[in-house]
N, C-alpha and C positions, 0 to 999 in steps of 0.2 A: 377167805372166800366170801364172807359176809360183806366186807368192804368193797370187793369187786362188784357184787350183786347190787349194793346201794349206789354205786358209781354208774351202772348201767340204767337203773331206774331213773336217776337224776338226769341223764342224757335223754331219756325218752320224754321226761316231764318238761324239760326246759324249752324245747322248740314249740311245744303247745302252748306254754305260758307266753312266750314271746310273740306267737301269732295273735293271741288273744289281746294282748297289750296294744299290739300295732293295729288292731282293727279300730277304725275311727267310729266314734259315736254317731248316732243318727243325726242328720242335719236338722237343726232347728227350723221350724216354720218361720218364713220371712216375707215380707212385703216390700216391694220395690217400686218407687215412683221415678220414672225417667222423663226429662223434659229435653226436647231438641228443636231449636230455631235459631238460625243464623242472625235474625234480626231481634232476638230476645234481649231484654234488659231487666234487670241487671245481669242475668245469666244467659249465656248462649246455649249452654247445655249443663245440665246437672242430674245427679242421681241421689236419691235418699233410700236407704235399705234400712229397715227395722226388723229385728228378730223378735221372737216370741218372749225372750227374757228381758226386753227392754233396751239391749245393746243396739246402737244405731250408727250409721256412717253417712257422712255427706261428701259428695265430690262433685265440684263444678268448675267450669270454665267461664270466668266473667267476661262481659262485654267490655270494650275500651271505655274508660271513664275518666275525663279531664280532672274530675274533682279529687281523685286520689285512688291509689291502688294500682296493681299491675293486672295483666291478663294471664298470668301463669295459672296452671291448675292448682285449685285450692281443694283441701281435703281435711276432714276432722272426724274423729270418732266422738260420740256423746252418749249419754243415757237418756232415752225418751221417758217423759213423765208417764206415770201409770195411767192417767186419764186418757192421753192421747194414744198410748200404746193399745189400751183397750178398744178405743174408738175404731182404731185402724183395723184391727182383727176382726171385731164385731161386724164391720161394714164389709169387709172382704168376705165374710162367711155369708152375710145377707145378699151380696152380689154373686154368690155361686163361686166364689174365688176367681173372679173376672173371667169367667168362661162365658163368652158371648160378645156380641157387637153393641157397644154402648154409644157409638158416635151418632150425633143427630142427623148427619148427612144433609143438613140444611145448606142450600147454596148461597143465601144471604148472609151466613155467619162469616165474620172476617177471620182470617187465619191468625191463630195465636199460638202456634207451636204444636208439635206432635208430642203428645202425652201418653205414656205407657204405664199401666198398673200391672204388676206381676206378682204371682204368688208361688212360693217354692216350698215344699216340705219334703219329707223322705219318700212320700208315695204320691205326690201330686205337683204338677207344674202346669200353670194356665196364665195367660195374660190378655190384655186387650188394649188397643190403641185408639186414640181419638184426638180430635181437634177441639170439639166442644160436645158436651153431653147434656141431654135433657133430663137424664136420671139424677134425682136430687142427691142420692148417696154418692154417686160419682163426683157430683159437684162439691159435696163436702169434703171428700178425700182430696180433690184437686185444691180447694181452698186451703186446707190443712198443710198439705206438702208445699204449695207456693208460699204460705206464711212462714214455714220453717226456712225456706231458701231465702227469704227476705231477712230473716234474723241473721243468718250467716253472711249475707251481704253487708249488713250493718256492723256486725262484729269485725269482719275484715277491713272495712273502711275506718272504723274507729281505731284499729290497731294501727293503721297507716297514718291517720291523722295525729295519733298520740306521739308518734315519732317526728312528724314533719309539719303538722298543722294544727297545733293545740288550740288556736284561737277559733278554729272552725268546729270544734268539737261540740260546742254548745247547740249550735243549729242542728248538727246531726243527732244528737240525743233527743232534741225536742221532736224531730221527726220520728225517731224510733218510738218515743212515748205516744205520739199521736196514732201511728199505725198499729201499735199494740192495742190501744184502747179501742180501735175499730176492727180488731181481730184479723189484721193483715201481717202480724208477726207473732210467731208461736215459739216455744221452747227457748225462751231467753236464758234458761239456766246454761245453755250451751255456750254462750258468750259471757258468762258471768265473771271469768277472770279479767277481762278488759274493762268491764263495768267497775270491778273492785279496784283495779289499778287506777282508774280515773277518780273514783270516790276517795281513794286514800292519798292521793297526790297533793301535797300542801302547795305545790306550784302551779296548780290548776285553778282557773277561775272558780270562785265560790259557787256560782250559778250552775256551773257544769258538774261540779262534785255533788251538788245538791240533787240534780236530776239523776245522776248516776245512782246516788244512794236510794232514792224513791224507786227507781227500776229494781234495784236489788231487793228492796223491802217487799216488792210485789211478787217476788219469786216464791213459789211453794217448795223449790228444790226439786232435783231430778228424781223421777220415780225409781223404786227399788226393784231389782230383778224379781220377776213374778213366776209362778208355776207356768209351764207350758199349756197353753189351751189344747183341748182335744183336737186331734188331726182328723181330717175327712176321711 
């Protein structure tokens, strides 16, 4: 009788436990930047999503480029540095999580592609789209995300040249070094594997290995997952 009663209790408990385990955790807050322009170079479209714990994802369709690489969809996961992760979420909060119209609507501004900033959390979803904004915080977010996209473009092209055009790598690395110094490339930790491969290859030109080593030494390393910031 006791065995039968225990079995009945077990049957009652199991469905509740299974239902509890199947319930997905609340979605982490995330910020996404989307770019879309058929004339865009080096990317015609791309999207960068960064979550509150620093996990991030890049996905883009490159523009045709005779210098190397294909036009297939490119995507990669990476860990956002703590400094940039904090900056992105701080600016999102300052901008009321992108609720509002931030486009300049100035007629004399040239078309530079449709950009969209989007915020998602368990209890909030908002976004804003613009060609160009006069808001300094929107401008900084745009600069940061564009610089990250530039880094992935250089990583993609370096990987292509490492296979098919090793003599052209030195010029590409020098370009990367220059745009990084001028804040047009961010999150180089995301392309550290190809930089390390170049730096460690004894068959590469010494100058190329040296530049790759300098870029690697300049990295602070990817940011570690951080506590989720307070949700609105």
